C-alpha positions in Angstrom: -43.5 -4.2 -3.5 -42.2 -3.8 -7.0 -43.4 -0.8 -9.1 -42.9 0.2 -12.7 -41.8 3.7 -12.0 -38.6 5.3 -10.8 -37.1 8.7 -10.5 -33.8 10.0 -12.0 -31.9 13.2 -12.1 -29.1 14.0 -14.6 -26.7 16.0 -12.4 -24.9 19.2 -13.1 -21.6 17.6 -14.1 -23.2 15.6 -16.8 -25.1 18.7 -18.0 -21.9 20.8 -18.1 -20.1 18.1 -20.0 -22.9 17.9 -22.7 -23.8 14.3 -21.8 -27.5 14.7 -21.1 -28.6 13.7 -24.6 -26.4 10.6 -24.6 -27.6 9.6 -21.1 -31.3 10.0 -22.1 -30.6 7.9 -25.3 -28.9 5.2 -23.1 -32.0 5.2 -20.8 -34.4 4.8 -23.7 -32.3 2.2 -25.4 -32.5 0.1 -22.1 -36.3 0.1 -22.5 -37.3 2.9 -20.1 -40.1 5.2 -21.1 -39.8 8.9 -20.1 -43.2 9.8 -18.6 -42.2 13.1 -17.1 -39.1 15.3 -17.6 -38.0 18.8 -16.9 -34.9 21.0 -17.0 -34.6 22.9 -13.7 -32.1 24.4 -11.3 -32.5 23.6 -7.6 -32.3 26.4 -5.1 -30.3 25.8 -2.0 -33.5 25.5 0.1 -35.0 22.9 -2.3 -31.7 21.0 -2.5 -31.6 20.9 1.3 -35.2 19.6 1.4 -34.5 17.0 -1.3 -31.4 15.6 0.5 -32.9 16.0 4.0 -32.1 12.4 4.7 -28.4 13.2 4.6 -28.6 16.5 6.6 -26.5 15.1 9.5 -23.8 13.6 7.3 -20.4 15.4 6.9 -20.9 15.6 3.1 -24.3 17.3 3.2 -23.2 20.9 2.5 -20.9 19.7 -0.3 -23.8 17.8 -1.8 -26.1 20.8 -1.7 -23.4 23.0 -3.2 -22.8 20.5 -6.0 -26.4 19.8 -6.9 -27.2 23.6 -7.0 -24.1 24.4 -9.1 -26.0 24.1 -12.4 -29.1 22.8 -14.1 -30.4 19.3 -13.8 -32.8 17.2 -15.7 -35.4 15.5 -13.4 -37.4 12.6 -14.9 -39.8 9.9 -14.0 -39.2 6.7 -15.9 -41.4 3.7 -16.5 -40.5 0.0 -17.1 -41.2 -3.3 -15.4 -39.0 -3.6 -12.3 -38.0 0.0 -12.8 -36.0 0.7 -9.6 -33.8 -2.4 -9.7 -33.3 -2.3 -13.5 -32.4 1.4 -13.4 -29.9 0.9 -10.5 -28.2 -1.7 -12.6 -28.2 0.6 -15.7 -26.5 3.5 -13.9 -23.9 1.4 -12.1 -21.9 1.9 -8.9 -21.8 5.4 -7.4 -18.0 5.2 -7.8 -17.4 5.2 -11.6 -14.1 3.3 -11.0 -16.1 0.4 -9.6 -19.0 0.7 -12.1 -19.6 -2.1 -14.5 -18.6 -1.5 -18.1 -21.4 -0.1 -20.2 -23.2 1.5 -17.2 -24.0 5.2 -17.3 -21.7 6.1 -14.5 -18.8 4.1 -16.0 -19.2 6.0 -19.2 -20.1 9.5 -18.0 -19.2 10.1 -14.3 -16.1 11.9 -13.4 -15.8 10.8 -9.7 -17.8 9.4 -6.8 -19.0 13.0 -6.1 -19.6 14.1 -9.7 -21.3 10.9 -10.7 -23.5 12.1 -13.5 -26.9 10.7 -12.5 -29.1 9.9 -9.6 -31.4 6.9 -9.4 -33.9 6.2 -6.6 -32.7 3.3 -4.4 -36.2 2.0 -3.5 -39.7 2.0 -4.7 -40.7 4.2 -1.7 -38.0 6.7 -2.5 -38.9 6.7 -6.2 -42.4 7.9 -5.2 -41.1 10.5 -2.7 -38.5 11.9 -5.1 -40.8 11.9 -8.1 -43.5 13.7 -6.1 -40.9 16.2 -4.9 -40.1 17.3 -8.5 -43.5 16.6 -10.2 -47.1 17.2 -9.3 -50.4 16.5 -11.0 -50.7 20.3 -11.8 -47.5 20.3 -13.9 
């Protein structure tokens, strides 16, 4: 099932490097509408909860340490075919393999410090968006 919403997170490395504004501009230029956005810093417990799917992987603790190392911007985006189009816009997790003009090719430092998160499915977009945003916010 295709939806018109996806979730993204501008990660601590992009925030530290002053790239958040450029990344948001790139997202908007690609036709995505920001429908929810907030600046936040994840606690260790909330990061562990968010990345629970990876808890048995060897990189889990490094991932939690990285994502809690500084502020992030969490956002819900809207556009037709949002998940697939956003995955194309951000590019490969490894910036060395990312296509020219993608966000990760332009702003990521490494496969670990890769500037931005984008939901990988419509189901995860809903789960991840609901994790960061509620109707009360």
